[in-house]
NUFI-684426 format. One record per residue (C-alpha): residue in three letters; x, y, z. Coordinates in nm, 3 decimals. Each point is the difference from the previous one (the first is absolute). Layout:
// residues N
{site "ALA",{X,Y,Z}};
...
//
This chain:
// residues 389
{site "MET",{20.439,33.260,26.966}};
{site "ARG",{0.037,0.117,-0.373}};
{site "TRP",{-0.308,0.145,-0.168}};
{site "TYR",{0.049,0.167,-0.332}};
{site "THR",{-0.248,0.208,-0.227}};
{site "CYS",{-0.017,-0.029,-0.367}};
{site "THR",{-0.153,0.192,-0.285}};
{site "PRO",{0.025,-0.133,-0.356}};
{site "ARG",{0.054,0.338,-0.163}};
{site "ARG",{0.289,0.226,-0.066}};
{site "PHE",{-0.048,0.285,0.258}};
{site "LEU",{0.255,0.251,0.120}};
{site "GLY",{0.201,-0.147,0.278}};
{site "ASN",{0.060,0.341,0.174}};
{site "GLN",{-0.150,0.121,0.341}};
{site "SER",{-0.329,0.071,-0.191}};
{site "PHE",{-0.047,-0.376,-0.037}};
{site "PHE",{0.014,-0.057,0.374}};
{site "ASP",{-0.257,0.273,0.090}};
{site "ARG",{-0.297,-0.217,-0.101}};
{site "ASP",{-0.132,-0.356,-0.090}};
{site "SER",{0.264,-0.266,-0.055}};
{site "GLY",{0.296,0.204,0.120}};
{site "LEU",{-0.175,0.133,0.313}};
{site "THR",{-0.125,-0.350,0.095}};
{site "SER",{0.378,-0.094,-0.001}};
{site "VAL",{0.079,0.295,0.229}};
{site "GLY",{-0.292,-0.127,0.235}};
{site "PHE",{0.186,-0.344,0.018}};
{site "ARG",{0.325,0.166,0.074}};
{site "MET",{-0.145,0.224,0.281}};
{site "LEU",{-0.106,-0.336,0.150}};
{site "GLY",{0.356,-0.132,-0.019}};
{site "VAL",{-0.090,-0.230,-0.291}};
{site "ASP",{0.276,-0.037,-0.277}};
{site "SER",{-0.175,0.157,-0.312}};
{site "MET",{0.094,0.103,-0.345}};
{site "SER",{-0.221,0.100,-0.302}};
{site "ILE",{0.036,-0.192,-0.331}};
{site "MET",{-0.102,0.168,-0.317}};
{site "LEU",{0.050,-0.043,-0.368}};
{site "GLY",{0.283,0.120,-0.214}};
{site "PRO",{0.376,0.069,0.005}};
{site "PRO",{0.129,0.194,0.292}};
{site "ALA",{-0.024,0.380,-0.018}};
{site "SER",{0.241,0.265,0.118}};
{site "ASP",{-0.254,0.126,0.268}};
{site "ASP",{-0.097,-0.337,0.130}};
{site "LEU",{0.023,-0.007,0.369}};
{site "PRO",{0.185,-0.304,0.174}};
{site "GLU",{-0.329,-0.147,0.093}};
{site "VAL",{-0.090,-0.076,-0.364}};
{site "ILE",{0.062,-0.337,-0.167}};
{site "ARG",{-0.050,0.028,-0.390}};
{site "ALA",{-0.080,-0.335,-0.191}};
{site "SER",{-0.093,-0.092,-0.346}};
{site "ASP",{-0.341,-0.133,-0.095}};
{site "GLY",{0.163,-0.342,-0.054}};
{site "GLN",{0.136,0.016,0.378}};
{site "LEU",{-0.339,0.100,0.119}};
{site "ARG",{-0.155,-0.305,-0.148}};
{site "ASP",{0.268,-0.250,0.113}};
{site "PRO",{-0.065,-0.186,0.331}};
{site "ALA",{0.379,-0.076,0.024}};
{site "TRP",{0.076,0.374,0.002}};
{site "TRP",{-0.262,0.056,0.274}};
{site "ARG",{0.144,-0.307,0.206}};
{site "SER",{0.343,0.183,-0.012}};
{site "LEU",{-0.123,0.284,0.200}};
{site "GLN",{-0.096,-0.222,0.288}};
{site "LEU",{-0.317,0.202,0.090}};
{site "ASP",{-0.270,-0.073,0.245}};
{site "GLY",{-0.260,0.195,-0.179}};
{site "VAL",{-0.061,0.249,-0.299}};
{site "VAL",{-0.263,0.262,-0.025}};
{site "PHE",{-0.071,0.019,-0.372}};
{site "TYR",{-0.160,0.322,-0.145}};
{site "GLY",{-0.146,-0.149,-0.315}};
{site "TRP",{-0.327,0.170,0.016}};
{site "GLY",{-0.187,-0.325,-0.074}};
{site "GLU",{0.129,0.017,-0.372}};
{site "GLY",{-0.007,-0.338,-0.172}};
{site "GLU",{0.314,0.095,-0.190}};
{site "TYR",{0.194,-0.057,0.328}};
{site "LEU",{-0.125,-0.352,0.071}};
{site "GLY",{0.327,-0.163,-0.110}};
{site "ILE",{0.182,0.215,0.263}};
{site "ALA",{-0.240,-0.087,0.278}};
{site "ARG",{0.042,-0.374,-0.097}};
{site "ALA",{0.367,0.024,0.022}};
{site "ILE",{0.002,0.171,0.338}};
{site "ALA",{-0.247,-0.274,0.135}};
{site "ALA",{0.202,-0.291,-0.173}};
{site "ALA",{0.308,0.130,0.193}};
{site "GLY",{-0.185,-0.086,0.325}};
{site "ILE",{-0.018,0.378,0.110}};
{site "ARG",{-0.316,0.142,0.174}};
{site "LEU",{-0.173,0.216,-0.261}};
{site "VAL",{-0.232,0.295,0.081}};
{site "GLN",{-0.134,0.185,-0.297}};
{site "VAL",{-0.126,0.362,-0.013}};
{site "SER",{-0.269,0.173,-0.187}};
{site "ASP",{-0.160,0.359,0.063}};
{site "SER",{-0.293,-0.037,-0.232}};
{site "HIS",{-0.351,0.126,0.100}};
{site "GLY",{-0.109,-0.347,-0.118}};
{site "ILE",{-0.246,0.101,-0.276}};
{site "PHE",{0.173,-0.199,-0.280}};
{site "SER",{-0.259,-0.291,-0.064}};
{site "ALA",{-0.361,-0.032,-0.092}};
{site "LEU",{0.001,-0.297,0.239}};
{site "THR",{0.040,0.207,0.309}};
{site "GLY",{-0.269,0.260,-0.073}};
{site "LEU",{-0.154,0.059,-0.344}};
{site "HIS",{-0.134,0.351,0.091}};
{site "ASP",{0.326,0.149,0.110}};
{site "TYR",{0.190,-0.170,-0.283}};
{site "LEU",{-0.230,0.151,-0.263}};
{site "SER",{-0.006,0.339,0.180}};
{site "SER",{0.373,0.053,-0.030}};
{site "PRO",{-0.025,0.242,-0.301}};
{site "TRP",{-0.197,0.246,0.199}};
{site "HIS",{0.291,0.018,0.244}};
{site "HIS",{0.310,-0.074,-0.223}};
{site "GLN",{-0.108,0.213,-0.299}};
{site "TRP",{-0.251,0.222,0.177}};
{site "TRP",{0.083,0.301,-0.234}};
{site "GLU",{-0.126,-0.212,-0.311}};
{site "SER",{-0.358,0.042,-0.150}};
{site "GLN",{-0.282,-0.217,0.117}};
{site "PRO",{-0.017,-0.199,-0.313}};
{site "LYS",{0.376,-0.067,0.016}};
{site "LYS",{-0.015,-0.127,0.349}};
{site "ILE",{-0.307,-0.235,-0.086}};
{site "LEU",{0.200,-0.135,-0.290}};
{site "ARG",{0.294,-0.069,0.227}};
{site "ALA",{-0.224,-0.177,0.255}};
{site "LEU",{-0.155,-0.208,-0.281}};
{site "PHE",{0.350,-0.108,-0.118}};
{site "LYS",{0.092,-0.095,0.340}};
{site "ILE",{-0.264,-0.293,-0.016}};
{site "PRO",{0.172,-0.218,-0.253}};
{site "TYR",{0.351,0.124,0.108}};
{site "GLY",{-0.078,-0.092,0.359}};
{site "PHE",{-0.079,-0.374,-0.084}};
{site "THR",{0.294,-0.042,-0.244}};
{site "VAL",{0.315,0.209,0.034}};
{site "GLN",{-0.076,0.106,0.351}};
{site "LEU",{-0.095,-0.342,0.122}};
{site "LYS",{0.328,-0.141,-0.114}};
{site "LYS",{0.183,0.275,0.199}};
{site "ASN",{-0.209,-0.094,0.298}};
{site "ARG",{0.093,-0.361,-0.036}};
{site "GLU",{0.362,0.091,-0.014}};
{site "MET",{-0.032,0.212,0.316}};
{site "VAL",{-0.157,-0.296,0.187}};
{site "GLN",{0.272,-0.211,-0.121}};
{site "LEU",{0.245,0.249,0.150}};
{site "ILE",{-0.191,0.006,0.328}};
{site "ASP",{0.002,-0.375,0.015}};
{site "THR",{0.378,-0.005,-0.062}};
{site "GLY",{0.109,0.190,0.303}};
{site "ASP",{-0.091,-0.013,0.387}};
{site "PHE",{-0.172,0.313,0.012}};
{site "PHE",{-0.150,0.266,-0.222}};
{site "LEU",{-0.024,0.348,0.149}};
{site "CYS",{-0.245,0.274,-0.094}};
{site "ALA",{0.059,0.349,0.111}};
{site "VAL",{-0.366,0.100,0.004}};
{site "PRO",{-0.275,-0.173,0.185}};
{site "GLN",{-0.242,-0.005,-0.288}};
{site "GLY",{0.290,-0.126,-0.222}};
{site "ALA",{0.054,-0.292,0.242}};
{site "ASP",{-0.379,-0.081,0.014}};
{site "LYS",{-0.031,0.000,-0.385}};
{site "THR",{0.319,-0.190,-0.051}};
{site "CYS",{-0.089,-0.251,0.249}};
{site "ARG",{-0.334,-0.059,-0.181}};
{site "LEU",{0.166,-0.042,-0.340}};
{site "ALA",{0.250,-0.250,0.147}};
{site "GLU",{-0.274,-0.211,0.149}};
{site "ILE",{-0.212,0.008,-0.314}};
{site "LEU",{0.302,-0.105,-0.220}};
{site "GLY",{0.219,-0.171,0.247}};
{site "GLY",{-0.188,-0.133,0.289}};
{site "PRO",{-0.007,0.072,0.366}};
{site "ALA",{0.370,-0.100,0.058}};
{site "THR",{0.114,0.271,-0.252}};
{site "ALA",{-0.241,0.254,0.132}};
{site "ALA",{0.143,-0.055,0.360}};
{site "LYS",{0.345,0.136,-0.119}};
{site "VAL",{-0.149,0.346,-0.064}};
{site "ARG",{0.051,0.243,0.273}};
{site "PHE",{-0.043,0.372,0.054}};
{site "LEU",{0.312,0.183,0.089}};
{site "PRO",{0.089,0.363,-0.095}};
{site "ILE",{0.311,0.120,-0.187}};
{site "PRO",{0.235,0.181,0.245}};
{site "ILE",{0.043,0.397,0.049}};
{site "ARG",{0.317,0.152,0.104}};
{site "SER",{0.049,0.044,0.370}};
{site "HIS",{0.058,0.367,-0.009}};
{site "PHE",{-0.374,0.052,-0.075}};
{site "GLY",{-0.131,0.035,0.359}};
{site "PHE",{-0.121,0.255,0.253}};
{site "THR",{0.193,0.094,0.325}};
{site "GLU",{-0.060,0.207,0.305}};
{site "ASP",{0.183,0.275,-0.168}};
{site "ASP",{-0.228,0.009,-0.297}};
{site "PHE",{-0.314,0.207,-0.036}};
{site "LYS",{-0.302,0.035,-0.233}};
{site "GLU",{-0.124,0.314,-0.174}};
{site "ASP",{-0.323,0.075,-0.165}};
{site "GLN",{0.141,-0.145,-0.322}};
{site "VAL",{-0.090,-0.252,-0.293}};
{site "ILE",{0.257,-0.164,-0.200}};
{site "SER",{-0.038,-0.165,-0.346}};
{site "VAL",{0.282,-0.208,-0.181}};
{site "GLY",{-0.013,-0.125,-0.377}};
{site "ARG",{0.135,-0.017,-0.337}};
{site "TRP",{-0.250,0.263,-0.100}};
{site "ASP",{0.090,-0.020,-0.371}};
{site "GLY",{-0.184,-0.340,-0.016}};
{site "PRO",{-0.379,-0.023,-0.036}};
{site "GLN",{-0.013,-0.272,0.270}};
{site "LYS",{0.065,0.269,0.272}};
{site "ARG",{-0.304,0.215,-0.118}};
{site "GLN",{0.148,0.341,0.056}};
{site "HIS",{-0.327,0.151,-0.108}};
{site "LEU",{-0.163,-0.153,0.314}};
{site "LEU",{0.282,0.103,0.210}};
{site "MET",{-0.035,0.359,-0.111}};
{site "ALA",{-0.392,0.001,0.040}};
{site "THR",{0.010,-0.147,0.330}};
{site "ILE",{0.273,0.243,0.142}};
{site "GLU",{-0.178,0.284,-0.133}};
{site "LYS",{-0.340,-0.092,0.155}};
{site "ALA",{0.153,-0.115,0.336}};
{site "GLY",{0.222,0.315,0.009}};
{site "GLN",{-0.318,0.217,-0.020}};
{site "SER",{-0.141,-0.145,0.322}};
{site "ARG",{0.333,-0.039,0.176}};
{site "PRO",{0.151,0.341,0.014}};
{site "SER",{0.304,-0.092,0.216}};
{site "THR",{0.089,-0.334,-0.182}};
{site "ARG",{0.311,-0.028,-0.191}};
{site "PHE",{0.038,-0.236,-0.313}};
{site "ARG",{0.344,-0.131,-0.108}};
{site "ILE",{0.031,-0.180,-0.332}};
{site "PHE",{0.299,-0.214,-0.057}};
{site "GLY",{0.097,-0.161,-0.325}};
{site "THR",{0.033,0.056,-0.386}};
{site "PRO",{-0.079,0.346,-0.083}};
{site "THR",{-0.256,0.068,-0.293}};
{site "THR",{-0.113,0.297,-0.201}};
{site "GLU",{-0.345,-0.092,0.117}};
{site "LEU",{0.085,0.028,0.361}};
{site "ASP",{0.196,0.336,-0.063}};
{site "ALA",{-0.292,0.142,-0.192}};
{site "TRP",{-0.260,-0.107,0.263}};
{site "HIS",{0.217,0.148,0.284}};
{site "ALA",{0.034,0.338,-0.190}};
{site "ALA",{-0.378,0.030,-0.035}};
{site "LEU",{-0.094,-0.081,0.354}};
{site "PRO",{-0.140,0.279,0.221}};
{site "ALA",{0.296,0.158,0.187}};
{site "GLU",{-0.126,-0.110,0.325}};
{site "ILE",{0.011,-0.371,-0.085}};
{site "ALA",{0.301,0.027,-0.234}};
{site "ARG",{0.226,0.117,0.289}};
{site "ARG",{-0.096,-0.309,0.190}};
{site "VAL",{0.068,-0.240,-0.287}};
{site "ILE",{0.387,-0.078,-0.063}};
{site "LEU",{0.108,-0.187,-0.292}};
{site "GLU",{0.317,-0.167,0.125}};
{site "GLY",{0.092,-0.185,-0.307}};
{site "GLN",{0.233,-0.306,0.048}};
{site "GLN",{0.183,0.032,0.320}};
{site "PRO",{0.267,-0.244,0.165}};
{site "ASN",{-0.146,-0.265,0.210}};
{site "PRO",{0.098,0.152,0.347}};
{site "GLU",{-0.193,0.314,-0.105}};
{site "VAL",{-0.303,-0.199,-0.077}};
{site "ALA",{0.035,-0.210,0.315}};
{site "LEU",{0.015,0.310,0.199}};
{site "ALA",{-0.317,0.138,-0.172}};
{site "TYR",{-0.177,-0.326,0.096}};
{site "ARG",{0.081,0.057,0.360}};
{site "ARG",{-0.136,0.357,-0.002}};
{site "SER",{-0.322,-0.069,-0.189}};
{site "ARG",{-0.319,-0.125,0.132}};
{site "VAL",{-0.147,-0.156,-0.300}};
{site "MET",{0.108,-0.164,-0.331}};
{site "LEU",{-0.224,0.049,-0.284}};
{site "VAL",{-0.008,-0.273,-0.271}};
{site "THR",{-0.183,0.056,-0.324}};
{site "ALA",{0.148,-0.282,-0.210}};
{site "SER",{-0.256,-0.223,-0.190}};
{site "PHE",{0.203,-0.319,0.034}};
{site "GLU",{0.305,-0.144,0.171}};
{site "ASP",{0.123,-0.337,0.129}};
{site "GLY",{0.182,0.039,0.334}};
{site "HIS",{0.016,0.383,0.090}};
{site "HIS",{0.326,0.082,0.140}};
{site "SER",{-0.036,0.366,0.050}};
{site "SER",{-0.302,-0.040,0.223}};
{site "ALA",{0.180,-0.258,0.194}};
{site "GLU",{0.276,0.237,0.057}};
{site "ALA",{-0.263,0.258,0.106}};
{site "ILE",{-0.172,-0.213,0.263}};
{site "CYS",{0.339,-0.108,0.141}};
{site "SER",{0.061,0.372,0.034}};
{site "GLY",{-0.321,0.064,0.210}};
{site "CYS",{-0.199,0.132,-0.304}};
{site "SER",{-0.361,-0.113,-0.069}};
{site "ILE",{-0.128,-0.084,-0.343}};
{site "VAL",{-0.269,0.135,-0.220}};
{site "GLY",{-0.073,-0.177,-0.338}};
{site "ILE",{-0.259,-0.146,-0.202}};
{site "ASP",{-0.165,-0.355,0.086}};
{site "THR",{0.093,-0.202,-0.297}};
{site "PRO",{0.097,-0.366,-0.020}};
{site "PHE",{0.280,0.116,-0.262}};
{site "LEU",{0.177,0.181,0.273}};
{site "ALA",{-0.084,-0.245,0.277}};
{site "ALA",{0.300,0.082,0.223}};
{site "LEU",{-0.166,0.323,0.100}};
{site "ALA",{-0.291,-0.177,0.185}};
{site "TRP",{0.249,-0.172,0.213}};
{site "HIS",{0.219,0.298,0.045}};
{site "ALA",{-0.290,0.216,0.116}};
{site "SER",{-0.103,-0.264,0.255}};
{site "ARG",{0.099,0.034,0.373}};
{site "ASP",{-0.122,0.349,0.017}};
{site "SER",{0.243,0.079,-0.263}};
{site "GLY",{-0.224,0.181,-0.253}};
{site "ARG",{-0.308,-0.024,-0.207}};
{site "LEU",{-0.108,-0.072,-0.358}};
{site "ALA",{-0.233,0.195,-0.233}};
{site "GLU",{-0.282,-0.200,-0.166}};
{site "ASN",{0.073,0.112,-0.347}};
{site "ALA",{0.256,0.221,-0.176}};
{site "GLU",{-0.224,0.303,-0.039}};
{site "PRO",{0.182,0.325,0.108}};
{site "ASP",{-0.264,0.091,0.232}};
{site "THR",{-0.006,-0.342,0.159}};
{site "VAL",{0.389,0.002,0.052}};
{site "ALA",{0.000,0.349,0.130}};
{site "ALA",{-0.265,-0.071,0.247}};
{site "THR",{0.183,-0.306,0.113}};
{site "LEU",{0.343,0.194,0.041}};
{site "VAL",{-0.185,0.273,0.199}};
{site "GLN",{-0.160,-0.274,0.226}};
{site "GLU",{0.341,-0.152,0.064}};
{site "LEU",{0.168,0.334,0.078}};
{site "GLU",{-0.303,0.072,0.250}};
{site "ALA",{0.085,-0.333,0.169}};
{site "TRP",{0.349,0.124,0.049}};
{site "ASP",{-0.137,0.327,0.148}};
{site "ALA",{-0.216,-0.188,0.235}};
{site "GLY",{0.283,-0.203,0.135}};
{site "GLU",{-0.125,-0.338,-0.175}};
{site "ARG",{0.331,-0.081,-0.156}};
{site "ASP",{0.322,-0.070,0.191}};
{site "PRO",{0.314,0.016,-0.214}};
{site "HIS",{0.199,-0.192,0.255}};
{site "ALA",{-0.249,-0.289,0.002}};
{site "ILE",{-0.034,0.001,-0.386}};
{site "SER",{0.364,-0.011,-0.047}};
{site "ALA",{0.073,-0.269,0.275}};
{site "ALA",{-0.258,-0.228,-0.130}};
{site "TRP",{0.126,0.016,-0.371}};
{site "CYS",{0.374,-0.003,0.064}};
{site "GLU",{-0.061,-0.337,0.182}};
{site "VAL",{-0.149,-0.122,-0.327}};
{site "PHE",{0.219,0.177,-0.271}};
{site "HIS",{0.351,0.043,0.119}};
{site "PRO",{0.252,-0.242,-0.171}};
{site "ASP",{0.102,-0.202,0.311}};
{site "ARG",{-0.369,-0.069,0.083}};
{site "VAL",{-0.066,-0.115,-0.348}};
{site "ALA",{0.312,-0.213,-0.006}};
{site "SER",{-0.092,-0.151,0.343}};
{site "ALA",{-0.353,-0.089,-0.118}};
{site "ILE",{0.157,-0.180,-0.309}};
{site "LEU",{0.227,-0.199,0.241}};
{site "HIS",{-0.296,-0.093,0.207}};
{site "LEU",{-0.225,-0.115,-0.281}};
{site "SER",{-0.158,-0.353,0.061}};
//
């Protein structure tokens, strides 16, 4: 059996590519004994691994080139973008089983929920003034029924071209299915399925691991999307009522974080560690040692870091929002809880409640890890793709 993955962009072809998404799905196939390579755009690079096949845009759009590979199936990471319709059609025309992938939260059309669609400026540009957010929302009405509707139709054409269209977030699958039914009909909607993007197998929790009274946060803190102001306020408030809890912050260092840490009361500051950017194995170890992962982001599609955390036996605390819908799923199965809003008092109280659940023995890291590794590890995701019907 031969299943390849494909991404129509010019990414690096080194080990970092095979640590997530398209490359990691290919790893999952190989774990099952399936012949698998990863196809990507561009000329060969000096650091490409042997499992990489480079192709030109013309080749990717040529059915004869695809037939020459003699494949049983292709997992195409095209994100539902209409510009890649020609590639999807070439794969299908070659008689190859085509499974497409998107990791969107699904709020990309007025047709699947006008309220969420119009409220996106309050999440995507939360830092702007109220008048600017209102203007953005008003602009989205004509845009949604012209330019955006054209993109929606192209996406539905993509869905109809392949055998299956996978969405990495349950909400994303629901909304995409609804859009496909409105614009393409029931047969097109039936091709939409929910299946997560894989997480590396070294994220887990074993009998030799143990948990500390520790909270971990991971993010690109120099971007407004991650809301470092909310992170700082939440930790400061929770730290006041949790005198033994330690807080470790991984990711891009910022002057704001440094200044905040320097101004913290000494009793809290000694328990807050600004780790900066660390190698992946160090972050994986921190997940295994931590009880809770705190997520303060305002929006995201699939959320890889919280998936890594639950596979490592962490529970999740975040904000209940349709713009970060993966968290509601990740916090299910006794794996966390979500705050009702993004107010620091609310998020801090939710974090304290979750830590108290750990104190009371209501969280089991082995059970959390076992349940989610079965879902996210690359061989499990690859197996689910092979058994789609």
